[in-house]
C-alpha positions as CSV (number, residue, x, y, z in Angstrom):
1,M,19.4,8.3,13.8
2,A,16.3,10.3,13.5
3,Q,17.9,12.4,10.7
4,N,18.7,9.3,8.7
5,R,15.2,8.1,9.2
6,W,13.8,11.4,8.1
7,W,15.9,11.5,5.0
8,D,14.9,7.9,4.2
9,Y,11.2,9.0,4.6
10,V,11.7,12.1,2.5
11,S,13.6,10.3,-0.4
12,A,11.0,7.6,-0.5
13,A,8.2,10.1,-0.8
14,M,10.1,12.1,-3.5
15,G,10.7,9.0,-5.6
16,D,12.3,10.2,-8.9
17,M,11.7,13.9,-8.2
18,S,14.6,16.3,-7.9
19,A,15.0,18.4,-4.8
20,L,14.0,21.4,-6.9
21,E,10.7,19.7,-8.0
22,A,10.0,18.5,-4.4
23,G,10.7,21.9,-3.0
24,R,8.3,23.5,-5.5
25,K,5.7,20.9,-4.6
26,A,6.0,21.4,-0.9
27,G,6.4,25.2,-1.2
28,F,9.9,25.7,0.3
29,D,13.4,26.1,-1.0
30,S,15.2,23.0,-2.3
31,S,18.2,23.6,0.0
32,A,16.2,22.0,2.9
33,F,16.6,18.7,1.1
34,T,20.4,19.1,0.9
35,R,20.5,19.9,4.7
36,W,18.3,16.9,5.5
37,K,20.4,14.6,3.4
38,K,23.4,15.8,5.4
39,G,21.7,15.0,8.6
40,A,20.2,18.3,9.7
41,S,17.1,18.0,11.8
42,P,13.9,19.3,10.2
43,D,11.8,22.0,11.7
44,A,8.3,20.6,12.7
45,A,6.6,23.2,10.4
46,F,8.6,22.0,7.4
47,V,7.7,18.4,8.3
48,V,4.0,19.2,8.4
49,K,4.3,21.2,5.1
50,F,6.1,18.4,3.4
51,A,3.7,15.7,4.5
52,R,0.6,17.6,3.4
53,A,2.2,18.5,0.1
54,F,2.9,14.9,-0.6
55,D,-0.5,13.7,0.8
56,L,1.3,11.8,3.6
57,N,0.2,11.1,7.2
58,V,1.4,14.1,9.2
59,V,1.9,12.2,12.4
60,A,4.0,9.6,10.7
61,A,6.1,12.3,9.2
62,L,6.6,14.0,12.6
63,A,7.7,10.6,14.0
64,A,10.1,9.9,11.1
65,A,11.6,13.4,11.7
66,G,12.1,12.6,15.3
67,V,9.8,15.5,16.5
68,I,7.6,12.9,18.3
69,T,8.3,9.3,19.1
70,D,6.6,6.3,17.5
71,D,4.9,5.6,20.8
72,E,3.6,9.2,21.0
73,A,2.4,8.8,17.5
74,G,0.8,5.5,18.2
75,L,2.4,4.2,15.0
76,R,2.1,0.7,13.8
77,E,3.5,-0.5,10.5
78,V,0.2,-0.4,8.4
79,A,-0.2,0.5,4.8
80,V,-3.1,3.0,4.5
81,G,-4.9,2.8,1.1
82,A,-3.6,1.9,-2.3
83,R,-1.1,4.8,-2.5
84,D,0.9,3.6,0.6
85,A,0.7,0.0,-0.6
86,V,2.1,0.9,-4.0
87,R,4.8,2.9,-2.4
88,R,5.9,0.1,-0.2
89,A,5.6,-2.7,-2.9
90,S,8.8,-3.7,-4.7
91,S,9.2,-3.2,-8.4
92,D,8.9,-7.0,-8.9
93,T,5.7,-7.1,-7.0
94,L,4.2,-4.2,-9.0
95,L,5.3,-5.8,-12.4
96,D,3.8,-9.1,-11.3
97,E,0.4,-7.4,-10.5
98,V,0.4,-5.5,-13.7
99,G,1.1,-8.7,-15.6
100,R,-1.6,-10.5,-13.7
101,R,-4.1,-7.8,-14.6
102,V,-3.2,-7.9,-18.2
103,R,-3.6,-11.6,-18.4
104,V,-7.0,-11.5,-16.6
105,G,-8.0,-8.7,-18.9
106,E,-7.0,-10.6,-22.0
107,A,-8.8,-13.8,-20.8
108,A,-12.0,-11.8,-20.0
109,E,-11.8,-10.1,-23.4
110,Q,-11.3,-13.5,-25.1
111,A,-14.2,-15.0,-23.1
112,G,-16.5,-12.1,-24.1
113,R,-15.7,-12.6,-27.8
114,V,-16.5,-16.3,-27.5
115,I,-19.8,-15.7,-25.8
116,E,-20.7,-12.9,-28.1
117,G,-19.9,-15.1,-31.1
118,R,-22.0,-18.0,-29.9
119,F,-25.0,-15.7,-29.2
120,G,-24.5,-13.9,-32.3
121,Q,-24.6,-17.1,-34.4
122,M,-27.9,-18.1,-32.6
123,G,-29.6,-14.8,-33.2
124,S,-32.1,-13.3,-30.8
125,G,-32.8,-14.5,-27.2
126,R,-35.9,-16.3,-28.5
127,D,-34.1,-17.9,-31.3
128,F,-31.4,-19.0,-28.8
129,S,-34.1,-20.5,-26.5
130,E,-35.7,-22.4,-29.4
131,Q,-32.4,-23.7,-30.7
132,A,-31.2,-24.7,-27.3
133,V,-34.3,-26.7,-26.5
134,A,-34.4,-28.3,-30.0
135,H,-30.7,-29.2,-29.6
136,H,-31.3,-30.8,-26.3
137,S,-34.5,-32.7,-27.0
138,E,-34.7,-32.7,-30.8
139,V,-38.1,-31.0,-30.5
140,S,-38.6,-27.3,-30.8
141,I,-40.4,-25.3,-28.2
142,F,-43.2,-24.6,-30.9
143,D,-43.6,-28.3,-31.5
144,E,-43.9,-28.8,-27.7
145,Q,-46.4,-26.0,-27.4
146,N,-48.4,-27.3,-30.4
147,Q,-48.5,-30.8,-29.0
148,S,-49.7,-29.5,-25.6
149,G,-52.3,-27.2,-27.2
150,E,-50.5,-24.0,-25.9
151,T,-50.1,-21.0,-28.1
152,P,-47.0,-18.9,-28.2
């Protein structure tokens, strides 16, 4: 059982990598992957080396390999950081998130163009203020200041 769990753990970490590529990354011979796939128990040193090479939790790797128990490791099913969350997410979930971000980005870009266009049409900040007040009250800020005796 632990061997199947270890292979599931290893193959999930490898993703689309070949055994040769994963062996190079981890710094050991690719034949280890073949042995593990066939159910051989991994040596603890290989487990640690593999976990470190793939930036994985060493304690979780030792538990997956059956070197220590989940209780000894104090493991609970928790995604740690974005990398773990992405690894655990389904392809559909990832595609949905990418689509959502694209839609949000496009909406923000469109809103930016609208705001930029409106401000651009009105000119400077002062011009904008004057036009906004004049539009609202039909009296420009200068007319209001002149009527009250204030000077700009």
